[in-house]
Structure formats: structure tokens, C-alpha cells
C-alpha positions in Angstrom: 35.6 33.7 1.3 38.6 36.6 2.3 39.6 36.9 -1.4 35.9 38.1 -2.7 34.6 41.8 -2.6 32.0 42.8 -0.5 29.6 42.2 -3.9 31.0 39.2 -3.9 30.7 37.9 -0.4 27.1 39.4 -0.5 26.1 37.5 -3.8 27.9 34.2 -2.0 25.8 34.3 1.2 22.7 34.8 -0.7 23.4 31.9 -3.0 24.1 30.0 0.2 20.6 30.9 2.0 19.1 30.0 -1.3 20.4 26.6 -1.1 19.6 26.1 1.9 16.0 27.0 2.0 15.7 24.8 -1.4 16.9 21.5 0.5 15.2 18.8 1.0 13.3 18.9 4.2 13.8 15.8 5.4 17.4 16.3 5.0 17.1 19.6 7.4 14.8 18.5 9.9 14.9 14.6 10.5 17.8 12.2 11.0 17.9 9.5 8.9 15.7 6.4 10.2 17.5 4.0 12.3 18.4 0.6 10.3 17.3 -2.8 11.3 20.4 -4.4 13.0 22.1 -7.5 12.1 20.5 -9.8 14.9 16.9 -8.7 14.0 17.9 -9.1 10.0 19.1 -12.5 11.3 16.0 -13.6 12.9 14.0 -12.9 9.9 16.3 -14.5 7.7 16.0 -17.7 9.8 12.2 -17.7 9.7 12.1 -17.0 6.1 15.0 -20.1 5.3 12.3 -22.2 6.6 9.8 -21.4 3.7 10.9 -23.7 0.8 8.3 -21.9 -1.4 9.8 -18.1 -0.8 11.2 -16.8 -3.8 12.3 -13.2 -2.6 11.9 -10.8 0.3 12.2 -7.1 0.2 12.3 -4.7 3.5 12.0 -1.2 3.2 11.2 1.4 6.1 11.0 5.4 5.1 11.8 4.4 1.5 15.0 2.9 2.4 16.2 -0.4 1.6 16.5 -2.8 4.9 16.7 -6.3 2.9 16.4 -7.5 -0.4 17.5 -11.3 -0.7 16.3 -13.8 -3.4 16.0 -17.3 -2.0 15.4 -19.1 -5.0 13.7 -18.5 -8.3 14.2 -14.8 -10.8 16.1 -12.3 -9.9 14.9 -9.6 -7.9 14.6 -7.1 -10.9 13.1 -10.1 -13.0 9.3 -10.0 -13.5 7.4 -12.5 -12.1 3.9 -13.9 -12.6 1.9 -12.0 -9.2 -1.2 -13.8 -9.5 -3.8 -12.1 -7.6 -2.0 -9.0 -6.8 -3.2 -8.3 -10.2 -6.4 -7.0 -8.8 -4.8 -4.4 -6.6 -3.0 -3.1 -9.9 -6.4 -3.0 -11.6 -8.2 -1.6 -9.0 -5.5 1.2 -8.9 -5.8 1.9 -12.5 -9.5 2.2 -12.0 -8.8 5.1 -9.0 -6.7 6.6 -11.6 -9.4 6.5 -14.4 -11.8 8.1 -12.0 -9.9 10.8 -11.3 -9.4 11.6 -15.0 -13.5 11.3 -15.6 -13.2 8.1 -17.4 -16.0 6.8 -15.0 -18.4 9.0 -13.1 -17.1 7.4 -9.5 -17.8 4.1 -7.6 -21.4 4.5 -7.7 -21.8 4.2 -11.4 -23.9 1.0 -13.0 -21.8 -1.1 -15.3 -24.5 -2.3 -17.2 -25.0 0.3 -19.5 -21.2 0.2 -20.3 -21.3 -3.3 -21.2 -24.9 -3.7 -22.7 -24.0 -5.6 -25.9 -22.3 -8.5 -23.2 -25.5 -8.8 -21.1 -27.4 -12.0 -21.3 -30.8 -11.7 -23.1 -32.8 -12.8 -19.7 -30.4 -10.8 -17.7 -31.8 -10.7 -13.8 -32.8 -6.9 -13.3 -30.4 -6.9 -10.3 -27.6 -6.4 -12.8 -28.7 -3.0 -13.1 -27.7 -2.1 -10.0 -24.0 -3.5 -10.1 -21.6 -0.9 -9.7 -18.1 -0.1 -10.1 -17.4 0.1 -6.7 -19.2 -3.3 -6.1 -16.9 -5.1 -8.6 -13.7 -3.7 -6.6 -14.9 -4.8 -3.3 -16.3 -8.2 -4.8 -19.8 -7.3 -3.6 -21.2 -7.6 -7.3 -23.6 -10.6 -5.6 -22.8 -12.4 -8.9 -21.8 -16.2 -8.4 -17.8 -16.8 -8.0 -15.9 -17.3 -11.2 -12.7 -18.3 -8.7 -12.1 -21.7 -6.9 -14.2 -24.5 -8.6 -15.8 -22.5 -11.3 -12.5 -20.8 -12.7 -11.6 -23.8 -15.1 -14.9 -23.3 -16.6 -14.8 -19.5 -17.1 -11.0 -19.0 -18.7 -12.2 -22.0 -21.0 -15.2 -20.4 -22.3 -15.0 -18.3 -25.5 -16.3 -14.6 -23.9 -14.9 -14.1 -20.4 -16.9 -11.1 -20.0 -20.2 -12.6 -21.3 -19.6 -15.6 -19.1 -19.2 -13.5 -15.9 -22.1 -11.3 -16.4 -24.3 -14.4 -16.9 -23.7 -15.9 -13.3 -26.8 -16.4 -11.1 -26.6 -13.7 -8.0 -26.1 -15.6 -5.2 -26.4 -12.2 -3.3 -27.4 -9.0 -3.5 -25.2 -6.3 -5.2 -23.7 -5.1 -2.2 -24.3 -8.2 0.1 -21.2 -10.2 1.4 -17.9 -10.8 0.1 -17.7 -13.1 -2.9 -14.3 -13.6 -4.0 -14.1 -13.3 -8.1 -11.9 -12.7 -10.5 -14.2 -12.3 -12.7 -15.2 -8.7 -11.0 -11.5 -7.9 -11.7 -11.8 -9.0 -15.6 -14.9 -6.9 -16.1 -13.1 -4.1 -14.8 -10.3 -4.6 -17.2 -13.0 -4.7 -19.8 -14.5 -1.7 -18.9 -11.3 0.0 -18.6 -10.4 -1.2 -22.0 -13.7 0.4 -23.5 -14.1 3.5 -21.9 -10.5 4.5 -22.8 -10.2 3.2 -26.4 -6.8 1.6 -25.0 -5.7 -1.4 -23.8 -5.3 -2.4 -19.9 -1.7 -3.0 -21.0 -1.4 0.6 -22.6 -2.9 2.3 -19.2 -1.0 0.1 -16.9 2.2 1.4 -18.5 1.5 5.3 -18.8 -0.3 5.6 -15.6 2.0 3.3 -13.2 4.8 2.4 -15.5 6.1 5.1 -16.6 5.9 7.6 -13.4 7.4 4.7 -11.2 9.6 3.7 -13.5 8.9 0.0 -13.8 8.6 -2.7 -16.3 5.3 -3.9 -17.2 5.3 -6.8 -19.7 2.2 -7.8 -21.6 0.2 -10.9 -19.8 -2.4 -12.8 -20.8 -5.4 -12.0 -22.8 -8.9 -13.4 -22.7 -10.3 -14.5 -26.3 -11.5 -10.8 -27.3 -8.1 -9.5 -26.6 -8.8 -8.3 -23.3 -5.7 -8.1 -20.8 -6.6 -10.5 -18.2 -7.9 -8.4 -15.2 -7.3 -10.6 -12.0 -4.6 -12.7 -12.8 -1.1 -13.3 -14.2 0.2 -10.0 -14.6 3.8 -9.6 -14.6 6.2 -7.2 -12.2 9.3 -7.5 -10.5 9.8 -8.1 -7.1 11.4 -4.5 -7.0 8.5 -3.3 -9.0 6.2 -4.4 -6.4 8.5 -2.5 -4.1 7.7 0.9 -5.7 4.1 0.2 -6.2 3.7 -0.4 -2.5 5.7 2.7 -1.6 3.5 4.8 -3.8 0.7 4.0 -1.7 3.0 4.4 1.3 3.4 7.9 0.3 -0.1 8.6 0.0 -0.3 8.0 -4.0 3.1 10.0 -4.7 6.4 9.1 -6.1 9.0 11.1 -7.1 7.4 14.0 -6.4 4.5 13.6 -8.4 1.1 12.5 -7.5 0.3 9.4 -9.5 -2.4 7.9 -7.7 -5.2 10.5 -5.8 -4.7 10.6 -2.0 -8.3 10.2 -1.7 -8.3 6.8 -3.8 -5.6 5.6 -1.6 -7.8 6.4 1.6 -10.9 4.8 0.0 -9.0 1.6 -1.1 -8.2 0.8 2.8 -11.6 1.5 4.1 -12.8 -1.5 4.9 -16.0 -2.5 3.2 -16.7 -6.2 3.6 -14.7 -9.4 5.2 -13.1 -12.3 3.5 -15.1 -15.4 4.4 -12.0 -17.2 4.1 -9.3 -15.6 6.2 -12.1 -13.1 8.0 -9.9 -10.0 7.0 -11.6 -7.1 6.2 -11.3 -5.8 2.4 -11.5 -2.9 0.8 -11.0 -1.8 -2.9 -8.4 -4.8 -4.1 -6.6 -4.6 -1.0 -7.1 -7.0 2.1 -6.9 -5.0 5.7 -5.8 -6.9 8.8 -3.8 -5.4 12.1 -0.3 -5.6 13.6 -0.1 -7.4 16.9 0.1 -3.5 18.3 -3.4 -3.2 16.8 -2.3 -0.6 14.0 -3.6 -1.4 10.3 -1.7 -3.5 7.7 -3.0 -3.5 4.5 -1.6 -6.5 2.1 -2.0 -7.4 -1.6 -2.3 -11.0 -1.9 -1.8 -13.2 -5.1 -1.9 -17.3 -5.1 0.9 -19.0 -4.1 2.4 -16.0 -1.9 2.9 -13.0 -3.9 2.4 -10.4 -1.2 2.9 -6.6 -0.9 2.6 -5.0 2.5 2.0 -1.8 3.4 2.5 -0.7 7.6 2.0 3.3 7.5 2.7 3.4 11.1 5.9 2.5 10.9 6.6 3.7 7.0 7.1 -0.1 6.3 6.9 -1.8 2.9 7.4 -5.7 2.4 7.4 -7.6 -0.5 7.5 -11.6 -0.8 7.2 -13.6 -3.9 6.9 -17.2 -4.1 6.3 -20.5 -5.9 3.2 -19.4 -8.2 1.9 -23.3 -8.4 1.9 -24.0 -4.8 -1.0 -23.1 -3.1 -0.9 -20.5 -0.1 -4.5 -20.4 1.5 -5.1 -24.0 2.1 -1.7 -24.9 3.0 -1.3 -22.0 5.9 1.9 -20.5 4.1 0.1 -17.1 3.8 -0.8 -17.3 7.4 3.1 -18.0 8.1 4.2 -15.1 5.7 1.5 -12.7 7.9 3.2 -14.1 11.1 6.9 -13.2 9.8 6.0 -9.6 9.1 3.5 -9.5 12.3 5.6 -10.7 14.9 9.2 -10.0 14.0 9.4 -7.5 11.2 6.7 -5.0 12.2 8.1 -5.2 16.0 11.3 -4.4 14.9 10.5 -1.3 13.2 7.9 -0.3 16.0 11.1 -0.5 18.5 13.4 1.7 16.0 10.3 4.2 15.8 9.7 4.6 19.4 
């Protein structure tokens, strides 16, 4: 700088100070997060290698990739069937739609928007079912999942069929996990926006997250399946989880309202199968330390775990044709996260 004139030196200093002021705050005030060491990674990999159904495993902390490994199946950038993780994606689209005034809110009744699909002798309680009830699996309508699934997807009108189910509980009652609830949300989204669920997903999530969302199956009326069979790559699943970890933001842009993240993770009911709490498209559990662990779960072991207290996202994809609940496989995946991955992250952050 000795060859600069006084004016030049002053300009150089001003420019330098401005550059420092505009630098990312993390770079100035926060050291880089410590990485999981090889011994820890080896321990995690040892457990993961014991699962013949596991296809891919991704671990990230503080937004940084810690581990990405494909054991079998498609590459990490190839879309795969995420099964009921679709419900979590659909729930997120509904949150964005509420923020955009497509819907009035969680308490908005669904019957007026689907009036032409209601049965002729409709149970009066249908008038009380809300968007929030569908999201939290508390519609009160008999399930279309489990033993009823085949008859439902074999019907000629999935929306009408779901709305014609008998009430086995009151709206807002116990959790009745039903893919039909999520499909009704896809139908509502399609009607109220005038665009397909695929188009909304691509514009509201695909573009801002820079992830590929391919077409997935539709019902006989052309409505994209609202609770199953969406296609996302493991890396896209990670991007989705990272967005939730960052309170709905990504790339400096608020994609999902922060309040929706909070509402999604607020326990509203509990699963009669696992005992875990359920919010709006997310299951809610806890680490061994008692801190919350939020997860999206698809049949076969398609998983997105978000653990805010250690800024952790874990993605797992598995054989989509092999049961994960009844077999105990999903419990084994939970154990790897709770007993190996989370404690290792807690030790680094302590």
C-alpha cells in the first residue's frame, strides 16, 4: 500500500472495512464446527452395514456434510420413492398455501371446498373436519391405510371414497393415520390454486431449494397422490431437512414461514402404533438426552431426521418394498440416530 496516494490509501481502507462489515457473520464470530472423527464414523458405518435394507445414509451438521454413503440402490442424486415422507412434503405445501392466503388457516372446514364430493347422506360431522384435522391425522374418518388401502386406491374416485368413510372418532379426536387425509389435502391444494400439486411443489419447494421433483402417480381424476409415492433424491431430502432446521429458510430466502415450522413440530396427538407424538406431517420423539427429535417416516425406512439442538439432519433411504414398522427395522434406525449419531454430535457441541 506504500505506493498509493493518501486519497488512494483512504479509499483502500474504506473498501476493506466495508468488505469486512458485509462478510457472513458466521465467518467472523463462529469457528467452523468440529467434524465427526473417523472412529465415530466407523461406529456409525458398522451399525448401518448391518441393515440389508438400507440404501443410503446422509449426515449433516451445522449445514456441513459429515457423511454420505450409498450402500446399495440408486446414487444419492437419483430420485427414489420416499413413500409417506410425501405426507410431510404435502403438509409443508399446505403451510405455504396458508401463508399465501390460499387457505384461511388450520381451522378452515374442508366440506365447503369439496361439496361436490360429499356423499348424499353425509354424516353431519363432515362439516366439522378442518384442514388442521387432516394434517394431524385427527379427521375422525376411518382409515384408508393399512387393510383398507387396496380398496381405496382401487376405487374410481379417491377423494369421494375418503370422504365416504364412516366416522370412528370425533373430528379432533385420536390419531387415525390415513393416507386419504393427505390425499384430500392434495385435492384441496389443486382446487384452490388451480394448479396441480406437482406444479405447486416445483414452484414453492423445487425451485428455491434447487431440487428436482419429478412427476409421481395420480388418482383417476388426475390429482397427484397426496400421501405416498413422491420421488426425491436423498440429497433433496437433506435439503428439505436443512430448510426445516433453518426455521424455513434456505439460501438467504424464507421459503416456509417460521411459524409453520413451529406449528408442524408442536405435538397434537400420538401414534397408537409407536407412541411417538405427531404434529403436522412430522413425528416427534426425543434423544437420550431428552431433547426433541423430529422425523418424517416413509414405508420401508425412508427417513428424514431433524435434531435442532445439535443442528443435525440425518437422511436414510431403504428398500421401499420391505415393511419397516412391524419388522422393527425403523426402531433400529431410530436407535442408530439416538444412540450413536446424536450423542456424537452432542459431544462435539458441548
